C-alpha positions as CSV (number, residue, x, y, z in Angstrom):
1,M,17.4,-13.9,-9.9
2,A,15.7,-12.6,-6.4
3,D,17.1,-14.1,-2.9
4,K,14.0,-16.6,-1.9
5,A,15.9,-18.3,1.2
6,Y,13.6,-16.3,3.4
7,L,10.6,-18.3,2.1
8,D,11.7,-21.0,4.3
9,W,11.4,-18.8,7.6
10,P,8.9,-19.9,10.1
11,F,6.7,-17.2,9.5
12,L,5.3,-18.6,6.4
13,E,3.4,-21.7,5.9
14,P,3.7,-23.6,2.9
15,R,0.5,-22.4,1.1
16,H,2.4,-18.9,1.1
17,R,5.2,-20.4,-0.4
18,A,3.1,-21.9,-3.5
19,L,1.1,-19.1,-3.6
20,E,4.2,-17.0,-4.2
21,G,5.3,-19.5,-6.8
22,E,2.5,-19.4,-8.8
23,L,2.4,-15.3,-8.5
24,D,6.1,-15.1,-10.0
25,A,5.4,-17.2,-12.5
26,W,2.1,-15.8,-13.8
27,A,4.3,-11.9,-12.9
28,A,6.7,-13.4,-15.3
29,A,4.4,-14.7,-18.3
30,H,2.2,-11.3,-17.8
31,L,3.8,-8.4,-16.4
32,G,7.2,-6.1,-18.2
33,E,8.3,-3.2,-18.2
34,A,5.8,-1.6,-20.2
35,H,3.7,0.2,-17.1
36,L,6.5,1.1,-14.9
37,G,7.4,4.0,-17.7
38,E,3.6,5.4,-18.1
39,A,2.9,8.4,-18.6
40,H,1.0,10.8,-16.4
41,G,-2.9,11.1,-17.1
42,S,-5.2,9.3,-19.2
43,D,-2.2,6.5,-20.1
44,V,-1.6,5.5,-16.8
45,D,-5.3,5.4,-15.8
46,A,-6.1,3.0,-18.4
47,A,-2.8,1.0,-17.5
48,C,-4.5,0.7,-13.9
49,R,-7.8,0.4,-15.0
50,A,-6.1,-2.9,-17.0
51,L,-4.7,-3.8,-14.7
52,V,-7.0,-4.2,-11.8
53,R,-9.2,-6.5,-14.5
54,Q,-6.2,-8.5,-15.4
55,L,-5.7,-9.1,-11.7
56,G,-9.4,-10.0,-11.2
57,E,-9.4,-12.3,-13.6
58,A,-6.7,-13.8,-12.8
59,G,-7.6,-14.3,-9.0
60,W,-5.4,-12.9,-7.4
61,L,-7.2,-9.8,-5.6
62,R,-9.9,-12.4,-4.2
63,H,-6.7,-12.0,-1.4
64,A,-7.5,-8.2,-1.2
65,V,-10.8,-8.7,0.7
66,G,-12.3,-11.3,3.0
67,G,-14.6,-13.6,3.3
68,T,-14.9,-16.5,0.8
69,Q,-18.7,-15.9,0.3
70,Y,-17.9,-12.3,-0.9
71,G,-15.1,-14.0,-3.3
72,G,-12.6,-14.0,-1.1
73,S,-9.6,-16.6,-0.7
74,G,-10.6,-16.8,3.0
75,E,-12.6,-16.1,5.9
76,A,-10.1,-13.2,6.8
77,L,-7.6,-11.0,5.0
78,D,-4.1,-12.7,5.5
79,T,-1.1,-10.4,5.8
80,R,1.1,-12.7,4.9
81,A,-0.5,-13.3,1.8
82,L,-0.9,-9.7,1.4
83,C,2.3,-9.0,2.4
84,L,4.0,-11.8,-0.2
85,I,1.5,-10.8,-3.4
86,R,2.7,-7.4,-3.0
87,E,6.9,-7.7,-2.7
88,T,6.3,-9.9,-6.0
89,L,4.3,-7.4,-7.9
90,A,6.8,-4.7,-7.0
91,R,9.5,-6.6,-8.0
92,H,8.3,-7.2,-11.7
93,D,6.3,-4.1,-12.1
94,G,5.5,-1.2,-9.5
95,L,2.0,-0.3,-11.0
96,A,0.8,-3.8,-10.7
97,D,1.7,-3.8,-6.9
98,F,-0.6,-0.3,-7.3
99,A,-3.5,-1.3,-8.9
100,F,-3.4,-4.4,-5.8
101,A,-2.6,-2.9,-2.9
102,M,-5.0,0.2,-3.9
103,Q,-8.2,-2.6,-4.0
104,G,-7.2,-4.4,-0.8
105,L,-6.9,-0.5,0.9
106,G,-9.5,0.8,-0.5
107,S,-12.1,-1.9,0.5
108,G,-10.2,-2.8,3.6
109,A,-12.6,-1.3,6.2
110,I,-15.7,-3.5,4.5
111,S,-13.6,-6.6,4.8
112,L,-13.2,-5.8,8.2
113,F,-16.3,-3.5,9.7
114,G,-18.8,-4.0,6.9
115,S,-22.1,-5.2,7.1
116,A,-22.8,-8.1,5.2
117,A,-25.0,-5.6,3.1
118,Q,-22.2,-3.8,2.4
119,K,-19.7,-6.7,2.1
120,A,-22.4,-8.3,-0.6
121,A,-22.6,-5.1,-2.6
122,Y,-18.7,-4.6,-2.8
123,L,-16.7,-7.1,-2.1
124,P,-17.5,-9.4,-5.4
125,R,-17.0,-6.6,-7.3
126,V,-13.4,-5.6,-5.9
127,A,-12.1,-9.3,-5.8
128,R,-13.2,-9.7,-9.5
129,G,-12.1,-6.4,-10.9
130,D,-15.1,-5.0,-11.4
131,A,-15.1,-2.2,-9.2
132,I,-12.2,0.4,-8.5
133,A,-11.6,1.0,-4.8
134,A,-9.9,4.0,-3.1
135,F,-9.2,5.1,0.2
136,A,-10.0,9.0,1.5
137,L,-8.1,9.9,4.3
138,S,-5.7,12.4,4.2
139,E,-6.8,16.7,3.9
140,P,-4.9,19.1,3.0
141,Q,-4.5,19.8,6.3
142,A,-4.7,16.4,8.3
143,G,-2.5,13.7,6.6
144,S,-0.9,12.0,9.6
145,D,-2.9,14.5,11.6
146,V,-6.1,12.4,11.9
147,A,-7.4,14.5,14.4
148,A,-7.4,17.7,12.2
149,M,-9.9,16.3,10.2
150,A,-12.1,19.0,8.9
151,C,-14.5,17.3,6.4
152,A,-17.7,17.0,7.8
153,A,-20.9,14.1,8.1
154,A,-24.2,15.8,9.4
155,R,-27.0,13.6,9.9
156,D,-29.8,14.6,8.1
157,G,-33.0,11.9,8.4
158,D,-32.4,8.6,7.0
159,H,-29.1,10.5,5.1
160,Y,-25.5,12.0,5.6
161,V,-24.2,14.8,4.1
162,L,-20.7,15.6,3.6
163,D,-18.9,19.1,2.8
164,G,-15.1,19.1,2.8
165,D,-12.0,18.2,0.6
166,K,-9.6,15.5,0.5
167,T,-6.3,15.1,-1.2
168,W,-3.9,12.6,-2.2
169,I,-6.5,10.5,-2.5
170,S,-5.0,7.1,-5.2
171,N,-7.2,6.0,-7.4
172,G,-8.7,9.2,-7.6
173,G,-10.6,9.7,-10.6
174,I,-10.9,6.3,-11.4
175,A,-12.4,4.6,-8.6
176,D,-16.1,3.6,-8.6
177,F,-16.4,4.2,-5.1
178,Y,-14.5,5.8,-2.1
179,L,-14.0,4.7,1.6
180,V,-14.1,8.2,3.0
181,F,-13.5,9.5,6.8
182,A,-15.3,12.5,8.2
183,R,-16.0,14.3,11.2
184,T,-19.3,13.3,12.6
185,G,-19.2,15.4,16.2
186,E,-19.7,13.0,18.6
187,A,-16.8,13.9,20.8
188,P,-13.6,16.1,20.2
189,G,-10.5,15.1,18.0
190,A,-10.2,11.6,16.5
191,R,-13.3,10.1,18.4
192,G,-15.8,12.2,16.2
193,I,-14.8,10.8,13.1
194,S,-16.7,8.5,11.0
195,A,-16.7,6.1,7.6
196,F,-18.5,6.3,5.0
197,I,-18.9,4.4,2.0
198,V,-19.3,7.2,-1.4
199,D,-20.4,5.6,-4.9
200,A,-18.4,8.1,-7.4
201,D,-21.2,9.1,-8.8
202,T,-23.0,10.2,-5.9
203,P,-24.1,13.8,-6.7
204,G,-21.7,16.6,-5.0
205,L,-18.5,14.3,-4.9
206,S,-16.2,16.0,-7.3
207,I,-12.5,15.5,-8.9
208,A,-11.0,18.7,-7.8
209,G,-7.9,18.2,-9.4
210,R,-5.5,15.8,-10.7
211,I,-2.7,15.5,-9.0
212,D,0.9,14.5,-10.9
213,V,3.6,12.8,-9.0
214,I,7.2,11.2,-9.6
215,A,6.1,7.9,-10.3
216,P,2.7,8.5,-11.9
217,H,-0.6,6.9,-10.6
218,P,-4.0,7.9,-10.3
219,L,-4.2,10.6,-7.6
220,A,-6.6,13.1,-7.1
221,R,-8.3,15.6,-5.1
222,L,-11.8,15.3,-4.2
223,R,-14.5,18.0,-3.1
224,F,-17.6,17.0,-1.2
225,D,-20.3,19.6,-1.8
226,G,-23.4,18.8,0.0
227,C,-23.1,14.9,-0.5
228,R,-25.9,13.1,0.5
229,V,-25.3,9.1,1.0
230,P,-27.8,7.1,2.5
231,A,-27.1,6.1,6.6
232,G,-26.8,2.5,5.2
233,C,-23.3,3.6,3.7
234,L,-21.7,4.2,7.3
235,V,-19.3,1.6,7.9
236,G,-19.1,0.5,11.7
237,E,-20.3,2.5,14.0
238,A,-20.9,6.5,14.4
239,G,-17.6,7.8,15.8
240,Q,-15.5,4.9,15.6
241,G,-14.2,6.2,12.5
242,F,-10.6,6.3,13.5
243,K,-10.7,2.5,14.9
244,V,-11.5,2.1,11.3
245,A,-9.1,3.6,9.9
246,M,-5.8,2.8,12.2
247,A,-7.3,-1.0,12.2
248,T,-7.0,-1.1,8.3
249,L,-3.7,1.0,8.4
250,D,-2.1,-1.8,10.9
251,V,-3.1,-4.6,7.7
252,F,-1.8,-2.7,5.3
253,R,1.0,-0.6,6.6
254,T,3.2,-3.8,6.7
255,S,2.2,-5.0,2.6
256,V,3.9,-1.4,2.3
257,A,6.9,-2.6,3.4
258,A,6.5,-5.7,1.4
259,A,6.1,-3.6,-1.5
260,A,9.4,-1.8,-0.4
261,L,11.2,-5.5,-0.1
262,G,9.6,-5.9,-3.7
263,F,11.5,-3.0,-5.1
264,A,14.8,-3.0,-2.9
265,R,15.2,-6.9,-4.2
266,R,14.7,-6.3,-7.7
267,A,17.3,-3.2,-7.4
268,L,19.9,-5.8,-5.6
269,D,19.0,-8.0,-8.6
270,E,20.3,-5.3,-11.0
271,A,23.2,-3.8,-8.8
272,L,24.7,-7.8,-8.7
273,A,24.4,-8.0,-12.6
274,R,25.9,-4.4,-13.5
275,A,28.1,-5.2,-10.7
276,T,29.5,-8.5,-12.3
277,S,29.5,-7.3,-16.0
278,R,30.8,-4.0,-16.0
279,S,34.3,-4.0,-16.8
280,M,36.9,-1.0,-15.4
281,F,40.4,-0.6,-15.0
282,G,40.9,-4.3,-16.3
283,Q,38.2,-6.4,-14.3
284,V,34.8,-5.9,-13.0
285,L,33.2,-4.0,-11.3
286,A,32.1,-6.8,-8.7
287,D,36.0,-7.2,-8.3
288,F,36.4,-4.0,-6.0
289,Q,36.1,-4.3,-2.6
290,L,34.2,-0.9,-1.8
291,T,31.2,-2.9,-4.5
292,Q,31.5,-6.0,-2.3
293,A,31.0,-3.9,1.0
294,K,28.2,-2.2,-0.6
295,L,26.8,-5.4,-1.6
296,A,26.9,-7.2,1.4
297,Q,25.4,-3.8,2.8
298,M,22.5,-3.9,0.9
299,A,21.5,-7.8,1.2
300,T,21.9,-7.6,5.2
301,G,19.7,-4.8,5.0
302,I,17.2,-6.4,2.9
303,D,17.0,-9.4,5.4
304,A,16.9,-7.3,8.6
305,A,13.9,-5.6,7.2
306,A,12.4,-8.9,5.9
307,L,12.3,-10.5,9.3
308,L,10.6,-7.4,10.4
309,T,7.7,-7.1,8.1
310,Y,6.8,-10.5,7.9
311,R,7.0,-11.0,11.9
312,A,4.8,-8.2,12.2
313,A,2.9,-9.9,9.6
314,W,2.5,-12.8,11.3
315,L,1.6,-11.3,14.6
316,R,-1.3,-10.0,13.3
317,D,-2.6,-13.4,11.5
318,S,-1.9,-14.9,15.1
319,G,-4.7,-12.9,16.3
320,Q,-2.2,-10.1,17.9
321,R,-2.5,-6.1,17.9
322,V,0.8,-5.2,15.7
323,T,0.8,-1.2,16.0
324,K,4.3,-1.4,16.8
325,E,5.3,-3.7,14.7
326,A,3.8,-2.6,11.7
327,A,5.1,0.7,12.4
328,M,8.7,-1.2,12.6
329,A,8.6,-3.3,9.5
330,K,7.0,0.0,7.1
331,M,10.0,2.9,8.5
332,T,12.8,0.0,8.0
333,A,11.4,-1.6,4.6
334,T,11.3,1.9,3.0
335,E,14.3,3.3,4.2
336,T,16.2,0.4,3.9
337,A,14.7,0.0,0.0
338,Q,15.7,3.6,-0.6
339,Q,19.6,3.4,0.2
340,V,19.4,-0.1,-1.8
341,I,18.1,1.5,-4.9
342,D,20.5,4.7,-4.4
343,A,23.4,2.0,-4.0
344,A,21.9,0.6,-7.5
345,V,22.1,3.8,-9.2
346,Q,25.2,4.4,-7.9
347,M,26.7,1.5,-9.6
348,F,25.2,2.3,-12.8
349,G,26.8,5.6,-13.2
350,G,25.4,8.2,-15.3
351,Q,23.2,5.0,-16.9
352,G,21.1,4.4,-13.5
353,V,19.7,8.3,-14.0
354,V,18.6,7.8,-17.7
355,S,14.8,7.9,-17.9
356,G,13.2,4.5,-18.2
357,E,16.0,2.6,-16.9
358,S,14.9,-0.3,-14.6
359,V,17.1,1.6,-11.6
360,E,15.9,5.4,-12.6
361,R,12.2,3.5,-12.0
362,L,13.1,1.9,-9.3
363,Y,14.3,5.0,-7.7
364,R,11.1,7.5,-9.0
365,E,8.4,4.6,-7.4
366,I,10.2,4.0,-3.8
367,R,10.2,7.1,-2.7
368,A,6.6,7.8,-2.2
369,L,6.3,4.9,0.4
370,R,8.7,6.5,2.9
371,I,5.6,9.1,3.0
372,Y,2.3,7.5,2.4
373,E,0.4,5.5,5.0
374,G,2.6,7.7,7.7
375,A,5.9,9.0,7.0
376,T,8.9,7.5,8.5
377,E,8.9,10.3,11.2
378,V,5.3,9.5,12.3
379,Q,6.5,5.9,12.6
380,Q,9.0,7.0,14.8
381,L,6.4,8.5,17.1
382,I,3.9,5.7,16.7
383,I,6.5,2.8,17.7
384,A,7.6,5.5,20.9
385,R,4.3,5.7,22.1
386,E,3.5,2.3,22.2
387,L,7.5,2.1,24.1
388,L,5.9,4.6,26.7
389,R,2.3,3.1,26.7
390,A,4.4,0.1,28.2
391,V,6.2,1.9,31.3
392,P,4.2,1.8,34.8
393,A,2.9,4.5,35.7
394,K,4.9,6.3,38.6
395,T,2.7,6.6,42.1
C-alpha cells in the first residue's frame, strides 16, 4: 500500500481526498496488470479504446473536461483533481493513466479556449468516453521548438486548408478528432500559429505511419494534404495558437509529474516488498545498510517531487500563472521517478529485468515521461527563462 500521508497536505481539500479514495478503490477492483504488458499494434489500440469507454462509464473522464453543462465535473479544470487521478491510475495501470491523460490533453484547448458550439459538440463525448481525443503539436523538425513549425493552414473562404506533417501523436490512429496546430502566418515565429479541431475522417488527413515505443501505446505520424476544415473549427483566435498550446500544457504538464509520482510510488512499494522478503546471506535484503540508505533516498525524492507537483497544481487552481512551477514539478518528478524505478529494478536483481515483471514494466513506462510535453532539458530552459525575466533590466 502506497504512503498516502501527502493527502493531508494543505494543498488538497476534503473533496480531493474523497476523490482519491473512490478512484483507488475503483482501480483496485477494475484495473490490473493486463494492460501494462500489451503488445504493439491492434491489441494496444483495442485496450486503449476499452479503457476510454470504461473510464467514461465510471465517470472519471468528467474530470478531464471543463464545464458542468458540457459533462465536466466542475466549471473549470481542477488541476489538483487531474493530478490525483493521474497519480492513482499510474500506480495501478500505466495504460489507464495514458487513456485518461490523452482525453484531457486532446480536449484541453477546447475546455480552455473553445467556443460554446465547439464545447457542446466535443466535450460531452469526451467526458462519456464516446470520442477519443488527441493533441497534434509536434513535427519532425519542430518538437520542443514550436516556433519552427512547418505545417500550414491557409485561409480559403469559409475554410482553412491544412498541409504538412505531425509526428509523435499519442492516440494517433485511434482518435476521433485531433487538436491540430498549424502556421497561419499572422506574424513570424510562434506568433503566427493557430489551433484547429480536425475530425479524424476529414478528407486530406491520413495516418502516415504508426510508431512503436518501449511502453506500448497508440502513437502515429499524421499527414495533411489539402485537408479542408471549416473556419468554425478554429479554436481561439487566429495567430493565438502558441498561447493556446502553452496554456494547455501548463495544466497537463503538472499532471505528467503526478503520473511520474504514481509510477515511483508503485516502484517503492515493490522495492519494500522485495527488500523485506528476499533472503540473502542469512538475513533479508532490508537488513543491509546499503538497502536502507537507498530506500531512504527513494522515499525522500518522492516526497520532494510531490511537494513541487501539488504546489504547482494548487497555484494554478488559485488562478496564478505556473509556467515555472509546472516546469519544476515535471522535471523533478520525472527525473526522480526514473531514479526510484532504477533502484527498484536493482533490488530485484535479475528478476527485475524479466519481461513482464512489475518493475521492468515501470522502467519502460517512465522513460518517455522525461521527454514528452517538454524534455527535462527544455524544462531547465523554461525555469531559467522565467527566473531571468524577473531580474530588473539594467539602465
